[in-house]
Backbone of each chain as ProteinMPNN parsed JSONL, in Angstrom:
{"seq_chain_A": "SQTIHQWPATLVQPVGSPLSLECTVEGTSNPNLYWYRQAAGRGLQLLFYSVGIGQISSEVPQNLSASRPQDRQFILSSKKLLLSDSGFYLCAWDIGTGGTETQYFGPGTRLLVL", "coords_chain_A": {"N_chain_A": [[78.38, 119.812, 72.854], [79.827, 117.105, 74.743], [83.088, 115.769, 74.285], [85.635, 113.279, 74.125], [89.035, 112.743, 73.801], [91.694, 110.632, 72.818], [95.121, 109.93, 72.45], [98.202, 108.38, 71.375], [96.335, 106.373, 68.945], [97.231, 103.819, 68.514], [100.117, 102.08, 69.615], [103.39, 100.906, 69.5], [105.926, 99.827, 71.446], [109.314, 99.412, 72.611], [110.502, 97.269, 75.25], [111.423, 98.855, 78.265], [111.397, 101.415, 77.3], [110.145, 104.855, 77.501], [106.797, 106.081, 78.254], [103.997, 107.972, 77.201], [100.746, 108.769, 77.359], [97.954, 110.553, 76.262], [94.98, 112.215, 77.262], [92.16, 114.111, 76.577], [89.394, 116.162, 77.412], [86.496, 117.685, 76.134], [84.061, 120.284, 76.349], [83.03, 120.176, 78.917], [83.307, 121.017, 82.411], [85.473, 120.664, 85.243], [85.607, 117.766, 85.309], [85.551, 114.373, 86.581], [88.254, 112.253, 86.117], [89.499, 109.28, 84.607], [91.759, 106.528, 84.309], [91.831, 103.444, 82.738], [92.871, 100.044, 82.294], [92.705, 97.477, 79.949], [93.194, 94.167, 79.512], [93.678, 91.836, 76.83], [90.598, 90.58, 75.847], [89.607, 90.756, 78.412], [88.353, 92.172, 81.551], [87.821, 95.555, 82.834], [90.364, 97.31, 84.37], [90.791, 99.579, 86.883], [93.131, 102.121, 86.948], [94.049, 104.758, 87.671], [92.505, 107.649, 89.136], [91.099, 110.954, 89.038], [89.986, 113.827, 90.689], [90.367, 116.463, 90.374], [92.555, 119.153, 89.286], [95.903, 118.237, 89.549], [95.284, 116.351, 91.447], [95.578, 113.086, 92.127], [94.668, 109.733, 92.344], [95.784, 106.528, 93.022], [95.052, 103.258, 92.075], [96.215, 100.694, 92.017], [99.451, 99.402, 92.798], [102.065, 99.935, 90.507], [103.858, 100.084, 87.415], [103.303, 102.519, 86.383], [102.352, 105.994, 86.099], [100.302, 108.879, 86.732], [99.153, 112.091, 85.657], [97.61, 115.314, 86.036], [97.66, 117.994, 84.569], [96.069, 120.068, 83.65], [92.618, 121.132, 83.81], [91.052, 119.565, 82.06], [92.723, 117.634, 81.073], [94.449, 114.63, 81.048], [97.11, 112.559, 81.821], [98.916, 109.641, 81.163], [101.737, 107.921, 82.213], [104.979, 106.348, 81.892], [108.215, 105.49, 83.019], [109.824, 103.396, 82.291], [108.88, 100.918, 80.255], [107.277, 97.744, 80.731], [106.874, 94.336, 79.613], [104.44, 93.438, 80.525], [102.897, 95.683, 80.54], [101.512, 95.927, 78.255], [98.415, 96.405, 76.536], [95.008, 97.598, 76.372], [94.354, 100.871, 76.74], [92.18, 102.908, 78.383], [90.64, 106.005, 78.686], [88.403, 107.809, 80.734], [85.565, 109.851, 81.646], [83.504, 111.475, 84.108], [80.952, 113.318, 85.844], [80.174, 115.203, 88.802], [79.423, 113.327, 91.704], [81.612, 110.889, 91.522], [81.099, 107.69, 90.12], [78.438, 107.529, 90.49], [77.317, 108.56, 88.322], [76.98, 108.419, 84.735], [79.744, 107.029, 82.999], [81.892, 108.197, 80.497], [83.658, 106.986, 77.833], [86.826, 107.27, 76.193], [88.227, 106.673, 72.875], [90.37, 104.979, 73.238], [93.746, 103.629, 73.609], [95.776, 101.38, 72.041], [98.325, 99.532, 73.265], [101.314, 97.952, 72.618], [103.913, 96.247, 73.951], [107.119, 95.295, 73.214]], "CA_chain_A": [[78.37, 118.476, 73.423], [81.113, 116.703, 75.288], [83.852, 114.765, 73.562], [86.849, 112.859, 74.79], [90.038, 112.347, 72.824], [92.878, 109.942, 73.3], [96.142, 109.629, 71.437], [97.861, 107.898, 70.031], [95.364, 105.282, 68.886], [98.002, 102.579, 68.592], [101.512, 102.35, 69.939], [104.269, 99.756, 69.7], [107.104, 100.345, 72.129], [110.21, 98.384, 73.155], [110.649, 97.182, 76.701], [112.38, 99.8, 78.808], [111.21, 102.764, 76.756], [109.159, 105.629, 78.25], [105.446, 106.127, 77.696], [103.129, 109.093, 77.538], [99.448, 108.724, 76.696], [97.22, 111.754, 76.611], [93.521, 112.21, 77.194], [91.575, 115.434, 76.804], [87.935, 116.214, 77.387], [85.959, 118.973, 75.705], [82.645, 120.514, 76.539], [82.601, 120.07, 80.305], [84.271, 121.557, 83.36], [85.667, 119.908, 86.484], [85.23, 116.35, 85.241], [86.376, 113.335, 87.179], [88.933, 111.576, 85.017], [89.895, 107.918, 84.956], [92.519, 105.674, 83.4], [91.62, 102.014, 82.883], [93.585, 99.16, 81.384], [91.972, 96.26, 79.619], [93.981, 93.145, 78.823], [92.93, 91.238, 75.728], [89.489, 89.724, 76.234], [89.376, 90.812, 79.854], [87.603, 93.296, 82.084], [88.448, 96.865, 82.985], [91.071, 97.525, 85.625], [91.005, 101.003, 87.161], [94.518, 102.41, 87.287], [94.11, 106.046, 88.361], [91.409, 108.576, 88.923], [91.417, 112.308, 89.464], [88.798, 114.662, 90.875], [90.721, 117.843, 90.1], [93.93, 119.414, 88.839], [96.948, 117.836, 90.48], [94.802, 115.343, 92.414], [95.641, 111.763, 91.502], [94.571, 108.576, 93.23], [96.243, 105.315, 92.359], [94.317, 102.086, 92.534], [97.095, 99.548, 92.203], [100.872, 99.728, 92.583], [102.457, 99.471, 89.19], [104.948, 100.746, 86.728], [102.747, 103.66, 85.683], [101.973, 107.158, 86.887], [99.355, 109.742, 86.036], [99.185, 113.5, 86.031], [96.506, 116.117, 85.515], [98.192, 119.361, 84.568], [94.979, 121.0, 83.377], [91.315, 120.607, 84.225], [90.493, 118.582, 81.135], [93.815, 116.872, 80.49], [94.89, 113.544, 81.924], [98.241, 111.944, 81.148], [99.413, 108.391, 81.734], [103.157, 107.859, 81.869], [105.866, 105.356, 82.468], [109.615, 105.775, 82.713], [110.38, 102.22, 81.625], [107.8, 99.979, 80.007], [107.441, 96.311, 80.891], [106.029, 93.551, 78.712], [103.109, 93.328, 81.13], [102.158, 96.938, 80.356], [100.713, 95.836, 77.022], [96.977, 96.36, 76.774], [94.144, 98.631, 75.811], [94.233, 101.891, 77.77], [90.978, 103.697, 78.178], [90.397, 107.165, 79.526], [86.963, 108.046, 80.879], [85.21, 110.984, 82.497], [82.141, 111.686, 84.538], [80.831, 114.56, 86.609], [79.493, 115.067, 90.075], [79.983, 112.31, 92.59], [82.032, 109.808, 90.65], [80.557, 106.38, 90.413], [76.98, 107.576, 90.471], [76.91, 109.077, 87.033], [77.485, 107.707, 83.568], [81.114, 107.288, 82.575], [82.058, 108.267, 79.047], [84.987, 106.489, 77.515], [87.485, 107.658, 74.962], [88.395, 105.573, 71.917], [91.393, 104.072, 73.723], [95.063, 103.462, 72.986], [96.279, 99.994, 72.096], [99.76, 99.545, 73.488], [102.016, 96.678, 72.54], [105.293, 96.375, 74.39], [107.853, 94.147, 72.677]], "C_chain_A": [[79.779, 118.102, 73.869], [81.788, 115.656, 74.41], [85.118, 114.457, 74.34], [87.798, 112.315, 73.748], [91.173, 111.618, 73.526], [93.854, 109.792, 72.142], [97.42, 109.21, 72.104], [96.819, 106.782, 70.089], [96.058, 103.941, 69.071], [99.459, 102.921, 68.823], [102.248, 101.033, 70.136], [105.579, 100.294, 70.258], [108.004, 99.211, 72.601], [110.213, 98.417, 74.674], [111.706, 98.178, 77.162], [112.235, 101.218, 78.3], [110.167, 103.521, 77.584], [107.818, 105.654, 77.519], [104.747, 107.419, 78.115], [101.868, 108.99, 76.701], [98.639, 109.922, 77.18], [95.721, 111.603, 76.389], [93.036, 113.634, 77.431], [90.065, 115.362, 76.627], [87.509, 117.617, 76.976], [84.493, 119.073, 76.083], [82.134, 120.33, 77.948], [83.693, 120.639, 81.203], [84.31, 120.694, 84.607], [85.244, 118.45, 86.379], [86.084, 115.509, 86.181], [86.986, 112.576, 86.0], [89.504, 110.243, 85.489], [90.81, 107.337, 83.874], [92.221, 104.218, 83.756], [92.571, 101.281, 81.935], [92.734, 97.909, 81.191], [92.914, 95.319, 78.886], [93.083, 92.47, 77.798], [91.839, 90.302, 76.255], [89.147, 89.758, 77.716], [88.567, 92.044, 80.252], [88.428, 94.554, 82.2], [89.088, 96.982, 84.358], [91.315, 99.015, 85.808], [92.44, 101.215, 87.623], [94.624, 103.676, 88.148], [92.789, 106.78, 88.173], [91.777, 109.916, 89.539], [90.133, 113.12, 89.576], [89.108, 116.126, 90.629], [92.176, 117.972, 89.687], [94.913, 119.011, 89.94], [96.543, 116.79, 91.491], [94.708, 113.99, 91.725], [95.526, 110.703, 92.587], [94.932, 107.341, 92.435], [95.516, 104.117, 92.944], [95.227, 100.902, 92.839], [98.547, 99.979, 91.997], [101.331, 99.148, 91.252], [103.559, 100.346, 88.64], [104.494, 102.04, 86.059], [102.485, 104.802, 86.648], [101.008, 108.0, 86.07], [99.516, 111.162, 86.523], [98.007, 114.219, 85.392], [96.953, 117.576, 85.584], [97.142, 120.439, 84.311], [93.647, 120.332, 83.699], [90.823, 119.461, 83.357], [91.573, 117.762, 80.432], [94.326, 115.862, 81.506], [95.962, 112.782, 81.175], [98.662, 110.698, 81.908], [100.848, 108.205, 81.269], [103.838, 106.648, 82.481], [107.295, 105.733, 82.1], [110.245, 104.62, 81.941], [109.276, 101.182, 81.473], [108.238, 98.534, 80.237], [106.552, 95.596, 79.878], [104.581, 93.519, 79.213], [102.294, 94.611, 81.028], [101.339, 96.935, 79.067], [99.235, 95.764, 77.369], [96.27, 97.501, 76.087], [93.876, 99.633, 76.924], [93.078, 102.819, 77.436], [90.921, 104.834, 79.186], [88.889, 107.383, 79.602], [86.736, 109.268, 81.762], [83.769, 110.858, 82.97], [82.115, 112.967, 85.367], [80.142, 114.259, 87.929], [80.209, 114.067, 90.965], [80.327, 111.095, 91.745], [81.488, 108.471, 91.092], [79.044, 106.366, 90.414], [76.442, 108.066, 89.138], [77.501, 108.217, 85.918], [78.947, 108.054, 83.33], [81.172, 107.233, 81.057], [83.504, 107.939, 78.72], [85.515, 107.08, 76.225], [87.69, 106.441, 74.076], [89.499, 104.6, 72.298], [92.69, 104.109, 72.951], [95.469, 102.008, 73.157], [97.793, 100.04, 72.163], [100.31, 98.131, 73.429], [103.47, 96.923, 72.91], [106.041, 95.112, 73.958], [109.25, 94.043, 73.281]], "O_chain_A": [[80.771, 118.691, 73.44], [81.132, 114.77, 73.862], [85.604, 115.28, 75.116], [87.405, 111.509, 72.904], [91.555, 111.938, 74.652], [93.455, 109.556, 71.002], [97.712, 109.606, 73.232], [96.469, 106.308, 71.17], [95.522, 103.039, 69.714], [99.973, 103.912, 68.305], [101.779, 100.152, 70.856], [106.252, 101.109, 69.627], [107.503, 98.145, 72.96], [109.962, 99.449, 75.295], [112.753, 98.327, 76.531], [112.882, 102.13, 78.814], [109.383, 102.895, 78.298], [107.718, 105.301, 76.344], [104.897, 107.886, 79.244], [101.915, 109.109, 75.476], [98.646, 110.254, 78.365], [95.272, 110.947, 75.449], [93.46, 114.285, 78.386], [89.545, 114.606, 75.807], [88.089, 118.609, 77.417], [83.777, 118.073, 76.129], [80.922, 120.327, 78.166], [84.854, 120.73, 80.805], [83.316, 120.074, 84.982], [84.58, 117.943, 87.283], [87.201, 115.89, 86.532], [86.308, 112.296, 85.011], [89.937, 110.109, 86.634], [90.651, 107.62, 82.687], [92.34, 103.809, 84.911], [93.011, 101.824, 80.922], [92.139, 97.373, 82.126], [93.378, 95.619, 77.786], [91.858, 92.536, 77.9], [92.113, 89.363, 77.002], [88.46, 88.865, 78.212], [88.158, 92.843, 79.409], [89.567, 94.625, 81.738], [88.435, 96.779, 85.381], [91.973, 99.645, 84.98], [92.904, 100.573, 88.565], [95.221, 103.653, 89.224], [92.062, 106.568, 87.201], [92.628, 110.011, 90.424], [89.297, 113.105, 88.672], [88.202, 116.958, 90.671], [92.934, 117.003, 89.737], [94.767, 119.396, 91.1], [97.361, 116.376, 92.313], [93.866, 113.779, 90.852], [96.2, 110.77, 93.615], [94.449, 107.134, 91.322], [95.385, 103.987, 94.161], [95.017, 100.192, 93.822], [98.843, 100.811, 91.139], [101.017, 98.005, 90.919], [104.102, 101.218, 89.317], [105.23, 102.601, 85.248], [102.405, 104.604, 87.861], [100.913, 107.843, 84.853], [99.954, 111.41, 87.646], [97.48, 113.801, 84.361], [96.653, 118.288, 86.542], [97.315, 121.589, 84.713], [93.57, 119.111, 83.84], [90.245, 118.498, 83.859], [91.361, 117.258, 79.33], [94.596, 116.192, 82.66], [95.761, 112.397, 80.023], [98.753, 110.701, 83.136], [101.143, 108.316, 80.079], [103.355, 106.027, 83.428], [107.554, 106.233, 81.006], [111.081, 104.823, 81.06], [108.795, 100.633, 82.464], [109.381, 98.153, 79.981], [105.6, 96.173, 79.353], [103.633, 93.566, 78.43], [101.118, 94.625, 81.392], [100.556, 97.854, 78.826], [98.845, 95.147, 78.36], [96.863, 98.263, 75.324], [93.25, 99.3, 77.931], [93.016, 103.422, 76.364], [91.129, 104.637, 80.383], [88.181, 107.159, 78.621], [87.613, 109.664, 82.529], [82.934, 110.225, 82.325], [83.145, 113.613, 85.56], [79.595, 113.173, 88.126], [81.437, 113.979, 90.973], [79.442, 110.361, 91.307], [81.426, 108.164, 92.283], [78.432, 105.3, 90.344], [75.242, 107.987, 88.874], [78.398, 107.403, 86.141], [79.348, 109.213, 83.439], [80.589, 106.355, 80.421], [84.438, 108.534, 79.258], [84.763, 107.354, 75.29], [87.372, 105.317, 74.465], [89.568, 103.504, 71.742], [92.743, 104.553, 71.804], [95.501, 101.478, 74.268], [98.459, 100.52, 71.245], [99.822, 97.231, 74.112], [104.166, 97.707, 72.264], [105.641, 93.999, 74.297], [110.004, 93.132, 72.939]]}, "seq_chain_B": "GQQVMQIPQYQHVQEGEDFTTYCNSSTTLSNIQWYKQRPGGHPVFLIQLVKSGEVKKQKRLTFQFGEAKKNSSLHITATQTTDVGTYFCAAPYGNNRLAFGKGNQVVVIP", "coords_chain_B": {"N_chain_B": [[87.43, 96.008, 98.223], [84.514, 97.043, 96.338], [82.945, 94.459, 94.519], [81.672, 93.126, 91.551], [80.162, 90.367, 90.153], [79.992, 88.68, 87.109], [78.015, 86.522, 85.183], [77.127, 84.411, 82.462], [80.65, 84.254, 81.48], [81.162, 83.973, 78.83], [79.173, 83.693, 75.897], [77.589, 81.946, 73.313], [75.326, 82.699, 70.955], [72.514, 81.874, 69.051], [71.418, 83.562, 66.185], [68.409, 85.326, 66.429], [67.516, 84.039, 68.693], [66.894, 84.27, 72.288], [68.721, 85.697, 75.057], [70.242, 85.883, 78.324], [72.138, 87.803, 80.611], [73.924, 87.99, 83.662], [74.474, 89.797, 86.723], [76.036, 89.973, 89.792], [76.257, 90.85, 93.261], [77.745, 90.813, 96.515], [77.056, 92.683, 98.285], [74.737, 95.348, 99.071], [73.773, 97.48, 96.478], [74.03, 100.881, 95.446], [73.413, 101.74, 92.947], [73.259, 100.34, 89.647], [75.054, 100.007, 86.681], [75.022, 99.462, 83.154], [77.102, 98.592, 80.446], [78.135, 98.448, 77.012], [80.533, 96.946, 74.94], [81.673, 96.996, 71.816], [83.373, 94.727, 69.566], [86.741, 95.635, 69.306], [86.154, 98.206, 70.03], [85.239, 100.842, 72.376], [83.912, 100.892, 75.742], [80.436, 101.613, 75.996], [77.921, 103.452, 77.496], [74.87, 101.993, 78.54], [72.615, 101.872, 80.321], [71.297, 102.958, 83.515], [70.335, 101.663, 86.632], [68.454, 102.289, 89.51], [66.461, 102.026, 91.468], [65.001, 99.652, 93.738], [63.992, 96.575, 92.39], [63.599, 97.671, 89.914], [62.746, 97.914, 86.483], [63.773, 98.333, 83.222], [63.342, 99.085, 79.78], [64.825, 98.871, 76.574], [64.055, 98.851, 73.527], [64.781, 95.778, 72.272], [66.089, 95.068, 74.554], [66.013, 94.277, 77.964], [66.376, 95.436, 81.171], [66.998, 94.664, 84.538], [66.787, 95.308, 88.027], [67.493, 93.792, 91.032], [65.279, 93.005, 93.803], [66.529, 93.18, 96.27], [68.592, 94.746, 95.599], [71.042, 93.645, 94.935], [71.625, 92.268, 92.725], [71.51, 92.074, 89.149], [70.12, 91.969, 85.864], [70.391, 91.474, 82.331], [68.432, 91.1, 79.597], [68.131, 89.954, 76.355], [66.14, 89.894, 73.549], [65.318, 88.074, 70.545], [67.913, 87.937, 69.201], [70.297, 89.816, 67.362], [72.845, 90.216, 64.838], [74.1, 92.557, 65.404], [74.167, 92.661, 68.109], [76.439, 91.567, 69.046], [79.325, 91.536, 71.133], [80.827, 92.719, 74.221], [79.291, 92.736, 77.308], [79.139, 94.745, 80.091], [78.6, 95.053, 83.581], [78.457, 97.551, 86.125], [79.249, 99.016, 89.265], [79.107, 101.529, 91.805], [81.762, 102.226, 94.136], [83.465, 103.02, 97.176], [84.957, 106.231, 96.999], [84.208, 108.065, 94.196], [84.525, 106.008, 92.288], [83.99, 103.357, 89.963], [83.206, 99.978, 89.958], [83.85, 97.538, 87.686], [82.393, 94.623, 86.3], [83.755, 91.513, 84.995], [82.742, 91.137, 82.554], [80.54, 89.939, 79.935], [81.116, 88.148, 77.228], [79.692, 88.125, 74.141], [78.931, 86.145, 71.41], [77.465, 86.056, 68.285], [75.782, 83.759, 66.382], [75.224, 83.41, 63.022]], "CA_chain_B": [[86.579, 96.936, 97.517], [83.307, 96.517, 95.725], [83.111, 93.541, 93.399], [80.471, 92.608, 90.91], [80.461, 89.144, 89.425], [79.125, 88.497, 85.952], [77.904, 85.185, 84.62], [78.393, 83.733, 82.17], [81.684, 85.112, 80.902], [81.068, 83.851, 77.379], [77.948, 83.1, 75.378], [77.365, 81.857, 71.877], [73.872, 82.79, 70.817], [72.022, 81.776, 67.683], [70.644, 84.72, 65.756], [66.979, 85.132, 66.594], [67.202, 83.513, 70.019], [67.009, 85.204, 73.406], [69.709, 85.321, 76.062], [70.296, 86.711, 79.523], [73.405, 87.868, 81.31], [73.651, 88.318, 85.05], [75.468, 90.538, 87.493], [75.737, 89.739, 91.193], [77.113, 91.446, 94.27], [77.492, 90.33, 97.877], [76.593, 93.821, 99.078], [73.678, 96.152, 98.476], [74.31, 98.482, 95.57], [73.238, 102.105, 95.32], [72.907, 101.705, 91.584], [74.001, 99.445, 88.764], [75.109, 100.517, 85.317], [75.384, 98.485, 82.129], [77.832, 99.124, 79.308], [78.405, 97.504, 75.938], [81.757, 97.217, 74.205], [81.747, 96.253, 70.56], [84.739, 94.271, 69.274], [87.634, 96.682, 68.843], [85.684, 99.528, 70.443], [85.323, 101.207, 73.78], [82.617, 100.702, 76.418], [79.43, 102.649, 75.824], [76.868, 103.358, 78.51], [73.547, 101.579, 78.096], [71.536, 102.252, 81.226], [71.538, 102.921, 84.947], [69.179, 101.282, 87.453], [68.651, 102.847, 90.839], [65.432, 101.613, 92.433], [64.782, 98.231, 93.995], [63.015, 95.963, 91.504], [63.398, 98.487, 88.711], [62.838, 97.275, 85.169], [63.796, 99.305, 82.127], [63.437, 98.447, 78.468], [65.323, 99.608, 75.421], [63.758, 98.013, 72.362], [64.844, 94.35, 72.573], [66.858, 94.872, 75.779], [65.306, 94.491, 79.221], [67.288, 95.493, 82.304], [66.28, 94.51, 85.801], [67.546, 95.443, 89.269], [66.846, 92.927, 92.003], [64.574, 93.623, 94.931], [67.507, 93.449, 97.324], [69.626, 95.602, 94.999], [72.322, 92.938, 94.94], [71.844, 91.626, 91.447], [70.889, 92.712, 87.993], [70.173, 91.132, 84.665], [70.121, 92.067, 81.015], [67.816, 90.085, 78.747], [67.998, 90.418, 74.975], [65.271, 89.023, 72.754], [65.508, 88.063, 69.092], [69.283, 88.41, 69.029], [70.759, 90.191, 66.032], [74.308, 90.236, 64.743], [74.572, 93.813, 66.005], [74.26, 92.485, 69.563], [77.747, 91.015, 69.38], [80.151, 92.419, 71.947], [80.959, 92.372, 75.63], [78.395, 93.513, 78.159], [79.678, 94.928, 81.43], [77.857, 95.777, 84.603], [79.363, 98.331, 86.954], [78.602, 99.566, 90.449], [79.997, 102.441, 92.511], [82.344, 101.836, 95.406], [84.365, 104.03, 97.711], [84.723, 107.569, 96.473], [84.528, 108.38, 92.805], [84.968, 104.858, 91.519], [83.061, 102.341, 89.487], [83.785, 98.64, 89.818], [83.291, 96.849, 86.536], [82.503, 93.183, 86.219], [84.685, 91.055, 83.959], [82.062, 91.194, 81.267], [79.99, 88.755, 79.28], [81.413, 88.272, 75.81], [78.623, 87.481, 73.381], [79.161, 85.875, 69.992], [76.196, 85.748, 67.633], [75.946, 82.805, 65.278], [74.194, 83.735, 62.01]], "C_chain_B": [[85.387, 96.251, 96.906], [83.636, 95.577, 94.575], [81.756, 93.158, 92.861], [80.887, 91.445, 90.04], [79.477, 88.992, 88.28], [79.164, 87.046, 85.51], [76.884, 85.176, 83.51], [79.43, 84.713, 81.647], [81.617, 85.099, 79.383], [79.722, 83.234, 77.013], [78.01, 83.075, 73.853], [75.864, 81.765, 71.681], [73.501, 82.715, 69.341], [71.224, 83.04, 67.355], [69.16, 84.411, 65.85], [66.571, 84.594, 67.963], [67.35, 84.61, 71.078], [68.169, 84.765, 74.3], [69.675, 86.329, 77.208], [71.708, 86.675, 80.094], [73.16, 88.465, 82.687], [74.831, 89.011, 85.731], [75.097, 90.418, 88.965], [76.75, 90.404, 92.109], [76.769, 90.865, 95.637], [76.983, 91.454, 98.774], [75.499, 94.579, 98.334], [74.291, 97.295, 97.666], [73.423, 99.72, 95.541], [72.655, 102.224, 93.911], [73.741, 100.704, 90.791], [73.94, 100.042, 87.367], [75.493, 99.368, 84.381], [76.036, 99.219, 80.955], [77.985, 98.021, 78.268], [79.676, 97.941, 75.212], [81.752, 96.348, 72.95], [83.171, 95.803, 70.322], [85.592, 95.388, 68.69], [87.252, 98.073, 69.299], [85.875, 99.791, 71.919], [83.953, 101.025, 74.433], [81.71, 101.908, 76.221], [78.312, 102.404, 76.814], [75.553, 102.936, 77.881], [72.458, 102.129, 79.003], [72.021, 102.259, 82.663], [70.241, 102.563, 85.659], [69.456, 101.714, 88.879], [67.691, 102.26, 91.88], [65.336, 100.102, 92.555], [63.691, 97.69, 93.068], [62.787, 96.691, 90.195], [63.591, 97.658, 87.45], [62.795, 98.369, 84.114], [63.976, 98.559, 80.813], [63.987, 99.416, 77.439], [65.14, 98.684, 74.228], [63.815, 96.536, 72.757], [65.599, 94.043, 73.865], [65.996, 95.191, 76.993], [66.301, 94.384, 80.362], [66.475, 95.416, 83.586], [67.244, 94.638, 86.968], [66.793, 94.654, 90.321], [66.208, 93.673, 93.156], [65.525, 93.999, 96.06], [68.639, 94.345, 96.849], [71.008, 94.971, 95.114], [72.59, 92.239, 93.615], [71.071, 92.339, 90.359], [71.004, 91.767, 86.814], [69.878, 91.971, 83.434], [69.618, 90.946, 80.126], [67.634, 90.681, 77.354], [67.153, 89.417, 74.212], [65.616, 89.152, 71.279], [66.879, 88.61, 68.703], [69.605, 88.694, 67.573], [72.282, 90.236, 66.015], [74.888, 91.508, 65.351], [74.689, 93.73, 67.527], [75.602, 91.919, 69.99], [78.559, 92.038, 70.17], [80.248, 91.905, 73.361], [80.101, 93.317, 76.451], [78.96, 93.543, 79.575], [78.615, 95.528, 82.349], [78.895, 96.487, 85.465], [78.585, 98.928, 88.114], [79.578, 100.47, 91.175], [80.547, 101.822, 93.785], [83.303, 102.914, 95.87], [83.971, 105.419, 97.234], [85.131, 107.62, 95.011], [84.993, 107.187, 91.974], [83.799, 103.977, 91.118], [83.809, 101.027, 89.41], [83.081, 97.946, 88.668], [83.416, 95.346, 86.725], [83.447, 92.8, 85.103], [84.044, 90.98, 82.587], [81.537, 89.861, 80.805], [80.21, 88.956, 77.783], [80.401, 87.45, 75.021], [79.009, 87.361, 71.914], [77.828, 85.463, 69.39], [76.47, 84.879, 66.413], [74.85, 83.058, 64.253], [73.355, 82.509, 61.623]], "O_chain_B": [[85.265, 95.027, 96.951], [84.505, 95.869, 93.754], [80.816, 92.9, 93.613], [81.852, 91.534, 89.282], [78.27, 89.157, 88.461], [80.226, 86.424, 85.471], [75.869, 85.867, 83.601], [79.117, 85.877, 81.399], [81.966, 86.079, 78.726], [79.203, 82.372, 77.721], [78.42, 84.038, 73.205], [75.216, 80.851, 72.192], [74.088, 83.395, 68.499], [70.443, 83.517, 68.178], [68.708, 83.356, 65.404], [65.404, 84.686, 68.345], [67.849, 85.703, 70.812], [68.552, 83.596, 74.297], [69.164, 87.442, 77.086], [72.381, 85.645, 80.062], [72.304, 89.332, 82.859], [75.994, 88.835, 85.367], [73.968, 90.727, 89.347], [77.933, 90.51, 91.787], [75.628, 90.472, 95.881], [76.531, 91.206, 99.891], [75.36, 94.458, 97.117], [75.208, 97.979, 98.121], [72.198, 99.611, 95.605], [71.554, 102.739, 93.717], [74.808, 100.281, 91.235], [72.894, 100.523, 86.931], [76.193, 98.433, 84.771], [75.599, 100.29, 80.535], [77.969, 96.832, 78.587], [79.875, 99.118, 74.912], [81.819, 95.121, 73.026], [84.101, 96.433, 70.825], [85.214, 96.014, 67.7], [87.954, 99.034, 68.988], [86.578, 99.06, 72.617], [82.938, 101.008, 73.737], [82.147, 103.058, 76.271], [77.819, 101.284, 76.951], [75.161, 103.444, 76.831], [71.507, 102.762, 78.544], [73.034, 101.64, 82.99], [69.178, 103.091, 85.334], [70.559, 101.527, 89.394], [68.07, 102.03, 93.028], [65.562, 99.371, 91.591], [62.607, 98.265, 92.969], [61.869, 96.354, 89.447], [64.484, 96.815, 87.369], [61.902, 99.217, 84.11], [64.667, 97.542, 80.744], [63.666, 100.604, 77.431], [65.987, 97.831, 73.961], [62.959, 96.085, 73.518], [65.736, 92.877, 74.233], [65.336, 96.229, 77.05], [66.986, 93.371, 80.508], [65.41, 96.021, 83.704], [68.371, 94.146, 86.916], [65.585, 94.829, 90.486], [66.55, 94.82, 93.445], [65.341, 95.018, 96.725], [69.546, 94.666, 97.618], [72.004, 95.652, 95.356], [73.668, 91.681, 93.412], [70.127, 93.089, 90.608], [71.866, 90.889, 86.774], [69.22, 93.01, 83.49], [70.311, 89.949, 79.927], [67.065, 91.76, 77.191], [67.431, 88.218, 74.235], [66.126, 90.175, 70.821], [66.993, 89.601, 67.982], [69.247, 87.932, 66.675], [72.921, 90.289, 67.065], [76.047, 91.525, 65.768], [75.246, 94.628, 68.159], [75.87, 91.804, 71.186], [78.491, 93.24, 69.914], [79.809, 90.797, 73.667], [80.178, 94.537, 76.307], [79.225, 92.502, 80.176], [77.839, 96.394, 81.946], [80.055, 96.081, 85.527], [77.42, 99.299, 87.974], [80.78, 100.201, 91.162], [79.891, 101.003, 94.43], [83.884, 103.635, 95.059], [82.789, 105.729, 97.089], [86.25, 107.264, 94.645], [85.784, 107.355, 91.046], [82.789, 103.866, 91.813], [84.911, 100.961, 88.866], [81.86, 97.788, 88.678], [84.418, 94.856, 87.246], [83.895, 93.658, 84.343], [84.726, 90.783, 81.581], [82.01, 88.801, 81.216], [79.584, 89.81, 77.154], [80.275, 86.241, 75.211], [79.367, 88.344, 71.266], [77.137, 84.605, 69.941], [77.272, 85.218, 65.542], [73.668, 82.937, 64.574], [72.454, 82.615, 60.79]]}, "name": "protein", "num_of_chains": 2, "seq": "SQTIHQWPATLVQPVGSPLSLECTVEGTSNPNLYWYRQAAGRGLQLLFYSVGIGQISSEVPQNLSASRPQDRQFILSSKKLLLSDSGFYLCAWDIGTGGTETQYFGPGTRLLVLGQQVMQIPQYQHVQEGEDFTTYCNSSTTLSNIQWYKQRPGGHPVFLIQLVKSGEVKKQKRLTFQFGEAKKNSSLHITATQTTDVGTYFCAAPYGNNRLAFGKGNQVVVIP"}
């Protein structure tokens, strides 16, 4: 069966520090991968998505970047965190034509920037 | 891009009562998906509706897709404390993307 992992689960970082969040998927090949951010009590904002290794699409201009070095690995990074980067970061995957299939979410990383 | 609007954003529901949450779009949707996020958790897929006028049931949950495929609803009967959480609808747009509504946060009053 397929599983999706995210780490760390919780992170407290000072403003200006770098960030690296990792997401890995097991049990499937060639998944579409997504990074979402959810502010407290709010909806899901799509940050990046990837349909293959090295292929990254950015939804909104921001202080973050994403990379997909391996088929089932998706990394979210920042060189210098801002206070506004605080939130709940969710990685998700689906297969086939993205948007038409079920998306499966990881457990998420709660990031607090102080 | 594609937008789906959810109403209401918040609901307080007495345990045992029924409630409905709605999802609307200004454009015709190819499909609509519903997810539930428990407090402190991550969104979990509930169902996908594809056909015009489609109705699907999962125990106390009834999902409906409008005839024009521009709106959808989720109706829960005999609310239980386990129904607490945020319910999201989502619809595909562009290539490889799902647009999520802002969610309906449901609080159950015992």
